[in-house]
C-alpha positions in Angstrom: 116.7 -218.4 86.6 118.9 -221.1 88.2 121.1 -221.1 85.1 121.6 -217.4 85.4 122.5 -217.6 89.1 124.9 -220.5 88.5 126.5 -218.7 85.6 127.0 -215.5 87.6 128.4 -217.5 90.6 130.8 -219.4 88.3 132.0 -216.1 86.6 132.6 -214.5 90.0 134.5 -217.6 91.3 136.7 -217.7 88.3 137.4 -213.9 88.4 138.7 -214.0 92.0 142.0 -215.8 91.5 142.8 -213.5 88.6 142.7 -210.5 90.9 144.5 -212.2 93.8 148.0 -211.0 94.6 150.7 -213.1 96.1 153.8 -212.0 97.9 156.7 -213.9 99.5 159.1 -212.9 102.3 162.5 -214.3 102.1 166.1 -214.1 103.3 169.1 -213.6 100.9 172.9 -213.2 101.2 175.9 -211.9 99.3 179.4 -213.1 100.0 182.7 -211.3 100.4 181.9 -209.4 102.4 179.0 -211.2 103.9 175.7 -209.2 103.6 172.3 -210.5 104.6 168.9 -209.1 103.9 165.2 -209.8 104.6 162.9 -208.8 101.8 159.4 -209.0 100.4 158.6 -209.6 96.7 155.6 -210.1 94.6 155.4 -213.4 92.9 153.1 -214.8 90.3 149.8 -216.2 91.5 150.7 -219.6 90.2 153.8 -219.5 92.4 152.1 -218.8 95.7 153.7 -221.5 97.7 157.1 -221.2 99.3 158.7 -223.8 97.0 157.3 -222.3 93.8 158.1 -218.7 95.0 161.7 -219.8 95.6 162.0 -220.9 92.0 160.8 -217.5 90.8 162.8 -215.4 93.3 166.2 -217.1 93.0 167.0 -215.9 89.5 165.7 -212.4 90.2 168.0 -212.1 93.2 170.9 -213.8 91.5 170.8 -211.2 88.7 171.6 -208.6 91.4 174.3 -210.8 93.0 172.2 -212.2 95.8 171.7 -215.8 96.8 168.3 -216.8 98.0 168.6 -218.5 101.4 165.0 -219.4 101.9 161.4 -218.3 101.4 159.8 -217.8 104.8 156.2 -217.7 103.7 153.8 -216.6 101.0 150.8 -214.4 101.7 148.3 -212.0 100.2 148.2 -208.2 100.1 146.8 -208.2 103.6 150.2 -209.2 105.0 152.2 -206.4 103.4 151.7 -203.7 106.1 153.1 -205.8 108.9 156.3 -206.6 106.9 157.1 -203.3 105.3 159.2 -201.9 108.1 161.2 -205.1 108.5 162.0 -205.3 104.8 163.1 -201.7 104.6 164.9 -201.1 101.3 164.1 -204.6 100.2 160.3 -204.2 100.3 159.0 -205.1 96.8 162.5 -204.4 95.4 162.9 -207.7 93.6 
């Protein structure tokens, strides 16, 4: 009985990170003429820290001509609603 409970608890605990979602809000720029934007992007669960998210986002943004200035924070799906209006066209774009 105890083995069954422990096995179920372990299975549940291991399944949680797989379903977790991670997002980062960031600031980026383009030069000539200067353009700035604030955006929100989904990042891999393994990159759910500002430093790791920056490593994932910089190449994505660069491919569209943007330079990542900084990652402000990383958060779960519960933080999307409050950032959607601020990100505008750059909400989950990159």
